[in-house]
C-alpha angles and dihedrals in degrees: 000000000000089000091054092050091052088051090052090049094048092044091050090049090052093049093052090049094051090047098049104034111112095224095061123085113243117194112239121232116267112274116235114240117264114267101182138048121256110229093179095053089043090056089052094053088048089054092049089057091050091054094045090054093046090049096038085232107160095180092052088052093049091050090062091066125081111281088235097049111076090167090062093045090054089046092057090043088054089053090057090047092048089049092051095052092042096046092230112196135179090032112169133158116199118188112232110167148330116264103214124324138281121305124214092278094052091255120142140155134237136198111235131183107229132192127187139156135194100230112228093024111045118062093199137017123268114239124201143144109249133183119244122198114220141177125215112225134171102278105005146021116252125211117229104171150305132266141052130102127061097310143099111282106201111219096225091059093051100077143285116350138182110241127197123182138185133162091273107023136057117187127182119183133183092214146059131326092250090053091049091052093051094049088047093055091051091051090049092053093047094060098066091037087062098039091056086067100028105031093171095068110122102162117103125238120247120190125192117194113186117197093254146357089267093056088047087056090052095044090057098033092240130153113268109270095024094121104029096117095036122093093198143346133205116222144122118281093235099039093251122151094196116132096240096043118129110258122200137176110242115200128211100215092192089066102022097052089055094059122102114248096264093048092049092051091047090052093050093047091048091053091046088054087057090052094048091045094046089232094163092080096037123116096191117125112284095234088067096039095051094032093056093047089054090046090058093042096048100037097100099026110116096224127130115242088240086071104033092048096032095124097051091042089053091049092049089050092054101039109010128252115318113259095228139031109270114282133214094268091058092059092053113130091239097041120121120244090025093156092052089054093053093049094049088052089051093052089053089055093042091051090051092048089051091051104038101017127247091284086061093048091053095047089049091050094048090047093054090042088055091055104265112141113256094239093054095044090047092052092045096050108028102016090237136125123224087249093052090045089049094049093050091047092053091048091054093049090049092050092050094049091047091049090055094047091055092057 
């Protein structure tokens, strides 16, 4: 019995020694799962992506994704490739706040202040709050993607793009190489079309083409359905109205790709006119803003008026000429007869150019854009009142409708 007790004592002593000796591994107790987000670690990850973009380091970008998520790794590598081809400058990501908590997989979202600029085209950076998708891991926060929530989703952060660049155009397309080539050709044609009317334009043309109208809505943080009827829109990528804000043409491929070649080129030239005339900050009446852009786009297009104004002619044949020049509500993106409204505005500007020349039309446009009332500018440049212009326009519409009825 005494021998057994001694063995137990010795064994107990050995066990204590093995468990307390510094040179022997002791398994740590299990760590409880994380229950809260880690803003500090998230900020480090965002800084890591900034550095990867600045250095063009694909592997560094991939390393920021979860180890078991190759799709996220390739998305981050695509962001670096996009940035290199677009010559992204002034890229920053500043952590702002968490958006909700962790889900069961440790995924969460954060609100981030982002800045970026396409060097050679944008005079100042875009600045917007974007949503970043993250995953909480043991010792770090991994990055899984961008987008989601009620915020701008920049196209170049969304995945692989086709990029085409010339000295005057930059085109980024979520699509095939053939699609990118087609958009690039139309952008290249649009620049000289605009410069023939506005020779002082020295700002390049940037065209962004998401994969669908839904992606367009997300890129611009627009309500779903906002651009369902619109082939393209000219605006700033961050919603800014500042004079030096970057301004790009955003295309709705669901509508644009269904246009005939001539129509597609007219749309591109129309939007390029908005860029050249800095229309995104203008408060002028939309009939002049949109009618002028169509005047520039259609000026050298060999189409009869019966085709280029077919929708408004059909409307006039049914209901007679409108009583007033088109108002803002008629240009709403969800308005009915939107095509007829644009055509009617184009006919106003075409009528003015026929009476007072292209130079007079540009002078009138610039005067109104500078804040001069329409009536005063119209009288000064053309010697017409708004009432007289409206009457002449209505007579033109009636004549066109009658001419088509006689055929």
